[in-house]
N, C-alpha and C positions, 0 to 999 in steps of 0.2 A: 672368828673361829680360832681355837687354839689347837695346835697339833704338836705332838711330841714323839720321841723315840728313846728307848733305853737299850743300850748295847752292853753285853757281857763278853769278856775275852779271857781265854785260857790258852797258854802255850807253854813251851819248854823253858821259857825265861822269866815270865811274870804273869800274874793274874790281875785283871783290872776291870773297870767299867767306864762307860761313857754315856752321856745323855744330851739330848737336844730338845728344846722347847721353842716353838715358833708361834707368833701371833700375827694374823693377817689384818692389815689396816688399809683397805682399798687396794691399790696396786703396789703397795710396798709391804715388806715383811720385816718384823722385828724378831730376832732370834738370839737365844742364849744357849751356848754349848759348852760342855766340859768333855774334852777329848781324851783325857788321860787321868783317871783316878785309880791309883794303885793301892793295894792292901798288903804289900810285902814290907816287913819291918815297920809296921804301923801305917795308918791311912795318910795319904797325901793327895792333894788336888793340884794338878798342873793344867796349863793351857785353858783356863776359863776365859771365854771370849763372848763379846756382845756384838751382834751384827745388824746392820740396816741394809736391806736389799730391795732393789726393784728389778725383777727378773728381766734379763736381756738388756739391761741398761747400766746398773752399777751395783757394787757391793762395798760396804765400808765395815771392816772388822777392827775391833779393839781388844787386844789381849790384856786382860786385867793384871796378871802377875808381872808381865814384862813391861807394862805401860807402853805398849807399842801399837801402832795402827797400820792397817793395810788398806790401800785404795785400789779398787779394780773397776775399770770402765770397759763396757762392751759396745761394739758397733758393727754394722754390716754394710758393706759396699759391694759393688759388682766389678769384676774383671773379665773382659771378653764375654760378657753376659752370664758369667758364673758368680754365684754368691761367695764373697770372701768375708768370713767372720773374724773380726779383730778383737783382741783382748789386751788391754794395757794394765799392768800391775806395778804398784810401787809400795815398798816396805819402808816406813819412815825411820825406824830404829836402826836398821842395817844399811839404810840409804841404797837400796837395791831396786832396780827397775828392769822389767822384762816385758817383751811384746810377743804375743802368740797370734798366729794367723792360720786359719783353716780354709782352704779353697775346696769347695764342693764341686767336683767335676760332674758327677751324676749321682744317682741314688746308691751306687755300689762303690764309687771311687772317691777318695778324699786325699788331699795332700796338705800337710801341716808343717809349719816352721815355728820354732821357739828360739828366741834370741835374748840373751842376758847382756845388758849394757855394761855391767861392772866387769865381767870376765871376758866378754866378747865371744862366749860360747854359743854355738848354734847347733840345734838338733833338727834333723829333717826326717819326717815320718810319712809313710804312705800306707793307706788303709784300703783294702779291697774286701768287700763282703759278697760271698758267693751264695746266691739264692736266698739271701736274708738269714742264713743259718751259720755259715762258716766265715770267720774273719781272719785275714792275714795282715799283720802289721809289722813290717820291718822298719827299724828306726836307726839312723846313723848319727852318732855323737862326734862332732868334728873336733872337740877338745880332747877326748879320750881316744879318738881314731878307732872307735869300736862300734859294733852292731848290737842291737837289742831286738830279738825276734819274739813275737807273740802270735800264737794261734789259738783261737777260741771256737768252740762248737756249741750251739744251742741244742740241747737234748729235747726239752719240752718247752712250753711257754714260760715256765718258771726256773728251769735249770740250765746253767751254763758251765761247761768245762773249759779250762784255760791252761795252756802250757807256755812257758816263757824261758828264754835263755839269753844271758848277757855274756858276750865274748870277752869283755875286759875282766870281769870277776869270775867267770866260769861258773856262775850260779844258775842252776836249773830249777825252775819253779813249776808246781802244779797247784791248781785251785779249782774248787767246786763251790759254786754259789747257787742259792735257791731263794727266790723271792716269792713267798706264798701270798695268795690272794686273801688270806685270813690275817693280814697285818703282822705276820711273823716272817723273818728271814734269817738265813744262816750262811756262813762261809767257812769252809775247811781248806786250809792251805798247807803245803809242804815245800821246803826248799832244801836243795842239796848243793854244797860247794864241791864241784868236781875236782878242784885243785887240791883239796885236803885229802890226806891219806885215808882217814877214817871213813869219810863220806857218810856221816850220820845225818839223817834228815832232821830238820827242825819243823815241827808240826804245831799249828795253831788253829784254834776254832773260835768263831764269833757268832753270837746270836743277837738279833735285834727285834724288839717289840715296838710297834707303832700304835698310836692311839690318837683319838680326836675328842675334843670336849666342846 
């Protein structure tokens, strides 16, 4: 089976499109994606990548323009009888390595840690979901010594409203996403830098169409 999606984007800075095409071959998936095709000052294609994926096990990405590869391996173990999901990621071109861990305390509480070996930076995030509808996600960045707060609210089965704030950049963000059951989805977002005197919001809109063949 072949699956695909086409995404269009329009915001205050650029207009572009993206596309993903995937082929399932047993328990592995071959995917080609183009994440940034812009049409300002003439057409250009960036970040064309080819991926081989086994869900829950590994992902291998190859960036064609950069001739760079990314390897990602996933595994699950148990700590104090709680599942710990581990992800190891390595970028060959930049020689960067990162490890992410998510400890699932229960259905409503998760604790995650992200560590980058090159910089020694560590991010600690806690996620609490109230009644399956409202999520609170505070995150502390040890390198920047700053907080990132995210609150999201599910309105209906398809719609989610999200607000975020970064203390280091003083950027406030608002986002509305909708995933339709009719293979169409959209996202509208706005960000405001509270440190700027003008405080003019940057608004962007994305629409995605999914299909199967």
